[in-house]
C-alpha positions in Angstrom: 116.1 100.1 76.2 113.7 100.2 73.2 111.3 97.2 73.3 109.1 98.3 70.5 108.3 101.3 68.2 106.1 102.8 71.0 107.6 101.1 74.2 110.9 101.6 76.1 112.3 100.4 79.4 114.4 101.9 81.9 116.2 100.1 84.9 116.6 96.2 84.6 115.3 93.0 85.9 115.5 94.0 89.5 113.3 97.0 89.3 111.8 98.5 85.9 109.8 101.1 84.7 108.3 102.0 81.2 107.9 104.7 78.8 105.0 104.9 76.3 106.1 107.3 73.1 103.7 108.5 70.5 103.2 111.8 68.6 101.2 113.2 71.6 104.2 112.6 74.0 105.2 110.2 76.6 103.5 108.4 79.3 105.7 106.9 82.1 104.3 103.8 83.7 106.0 103.4 87.1 108.8 105.5 88.5 111.0 103.0 89.9 113.6 104.3 92.5 114.6 107.8 92.9 118.2 107.0 91.1 116.4 105.9 88.3 116.0 109.7 87.3 119.2 109.7 85.3 118.2 106.8 83.3 114.9 108.5 82.5 116.8 111.6 81.2 119.0 109.1 79.2 116.2 107.2 77.6 114.1 110.3 76.8 117.5 111.8 75.0 117.7 108.6 73.0 114.0 109.0 72.1 114.8 112.3 70.8 112.5 113.6 73.8 112.9 115.8 77.0 111.1 116.2 80.1 108.7 118.6 78.5 107.3 115.7 76.6 106.3 113.7 79.6 102.4 114.1 79.8 101.8 111.8 82.9 103.1 109.0 85.3 100.7 106.3 85.9 101.6 104.2 89.0 100.5 100.6 89.2 100.7 100.7 92.9 101.9 102.9 95.7 105.1 101.0 96.9 108.3 102.8 97.4 110.1 101.1 94.5 107.4 102.1 92.0 107.1 105.8 92.9 110.8 106.7 93.1 110.9 109.8 90.8 107.3 110.5 90.5 107.1 113.4 93.0 110.1 115.0 91.4 108.5 115.0 88.1 105.2 116.3 89.4 106.8 119.1 91.8 109.6 120.2 89.2 108.0 119.5 85.8 104.0 119.8 86.7 103.6 116.1 85.2 100.3 114.6 87.1 100.7 111.2 88.7 97.8 108.8 88.5 97.3 106.1 91.0 94.3 104.0 91.8 92.2 105.4 94.6 92.7 102.4 96.9 96.6 103.0 96.8 96.4 106.8 97.0 97.1 106.9 100.7 100.0 104.3 100.1 101.6 106.6 97.5 101.6 109.4 100.1 103.4 107.4 102.5 100.6 106.2 104.7 100.8 103.0 106.7 100.5 99.6 104.9 100.3 96.2 106.3 103.2 93.8 107.0 103.3 91.5 104.0 104.8 87.9 104.7 108.3 87.6 103.7 108.1 84.2 102.4 111.0 82.1 101.1 114.2 83.8 100.4 117.9 83.1 99.4 120.7 85.4 100.9 122.5 86.2 97.6 119.1 87.1 96.0 118.0 89.3 98.7 121.5 91.0 99.1 121.6 91.6 95.5 118.1 93.4 95.7 119.4 95.5 98.8 122.5 96.4 97.1 120.9 97.6 93.9 118.1 99.6 95.5 120.9 101.3 98.0 122.6 102.3 94.7 119.4 103.6 93.1 118.4 105.7 96.1 116.1 103.4 97.6 116.5 105.1 100.8 115.6 108.6 99.3 112.0 107.9 98.5 110.0 111.0 98.2 106.2 110.3 98.7 103.6 111.9 96.7 101.9 115.1 97.8 99.4 115.2 95.1 97.7 112.6 93.0 95.3 111.9 90.6 93.0 109.2 91.6 91.9 106.4 89.0 89.5 103.5 89.0 89.1 100.1 87.2 88.3 100.6 83.4 89.4 104.3 83.3 90.9 105.2 79.9 93.4 107.8 80.8 93.8 111.1 78.8 97.7 110.2 78.1 99.6 109.2 75.1 98.8 105.9 74.2 95.3 106.0 76.0 96.3 103.6 78.8 93.5 101.8 80.3 93.4 100.8 84.1 92.8 97.2 84.8 92.1 96.4 88.6 94.4 93.7 90.0 94.0 94.0 93.7 95.9 91.6 95.8 99.6 92.8 95.9 98.1 95.9 97.5 94.5 97.0 97.5 94.8 99.3 94.4 97.3 97.6 92.3 96.5 97.9 88.8 97.8 96.6 85.4 98.1 99.3 82.6 97.0 98.0 79.3 98.4 100.2 76.1 97.2 98.7 72.8 99.4 101.1 70.8 102.4 99.8 72.4 100.9 96.1 72.4 101.7 95.8 76.0 100.5 95.4 79.5 102.2 96.7 82.5 101.4 94.7 85.6 103.6 96.2 88.4 103.7 93.4 91.1 100.7 91.7 90.2 102.9 89.0 89.1 106.8 88.8 88.7 109.3 87.1 86.3 112.0 87.4 89.0 111.4 86.9 92.5 113.5 89.4 94.2 113.9 87.2 97.3 114.8 83.8 95.8 116.1 85.0 92.4 113.8 82.6 90.7 113.1 83.7 87.0 110.0 83.0 85.2 106.1 84.0 85.7 105.3 83.6 89.4 103.4 85.3 92.4 105.4 88.5 93.6 106.6 88.8 97.1 105.4 91.2 100.0 101.9 90.6 98.7 99.2 91.9 101.1 96.6 89.3 100.0 98.1 86.6 98.1 94.9 84.6 97.2 93.2 87.8 95.9 96.4 88.5 94.0 96.0 84.9 92.1 92.3 85.8 91.6 93.1 88.9 90.1 95.2 87.3 87.2 92.2 86.2 85.5 91.6 89.9 84.3 94.7 89.5 82.2 93.3 86.6 80.1 90.7 88.9 78.1 93.7 91.4 77.2 95.4 91.4 73.7 99.1 92.3 74.2 102.2 90.7 73.2 104.3 92.2 75.7 103.5 91.7 79.7 106.0 93.7 81.4 106.4 93.4 85.3 108.1 95.9 87.8 110.6 93.1 88.5 112.0 90.5 86.0 112.3 90.5 82.4 109.9 91.1 79.9 107.5 88.3 79.1 105.9 87.3 75.8 103.3 84.2 75.7 99.8 83.2 76.1 98.1 85.6 78.5 95.2 83.2 78.9 97.4 80.4 80.2 99.3 82.6 82.5 97.1 82.7 85.5 97.4 78.9 85.6 101.2 79.0 85.3 101.5 81.5 88.0 98.9 79.4 90.0 101.2 76.3 89.8 104.3 78.1 90.8 102.3 79.4 94.0 101.1 75.8 94.8 104.6 74.6 94.4 105.9 77.2 96.8 103.4 76.2 99.5 
């Protein structure tokens, strides 16, 4: 799906990944689930691109529903995969803490599980090699994506700010569709390691200039980034 002149989305409101398209090639932000590979190929073709045009994958964090086809791109096509140093082990399949499950609704959970199964959620291939990044890095990739540290959901969660695409991809720093409850609109993401830290990290969005805020789960969002942290905090407080 084309969102803008330099911006595309694959997946849907359950699980999404993004493509930045410039004259220099394509940057992939997050890699969804393994089964999104076919959607990647379809979207590239619609863009007049091929896998040879993909210059790198940037992961917002190392969870399995964000690394789906990343290792395949790296292994079969030599595409480097960038992840924050604090999540590098997570992306390689290392141990992770058990996050609180929180509120849930059976229909929403079953829908998420069913979609994940259809898209190969049980076929995750962890990364064997990664390029580690840090807060503030501007990566040598199309669109010059800048790393914005957003710890909380995981220690190495980041947002990826791409000015040429007028967008910031936030992974699970927040959600606009809670996969456990089905609630839509900006709110805290479930399965977060440190919920308080995740809320504090949202303040880092206020200084960014972007029309599009793009989560890993939920619809693209447009609004006042400066007001967004308070909106998410209010939802978190209401949820208890």
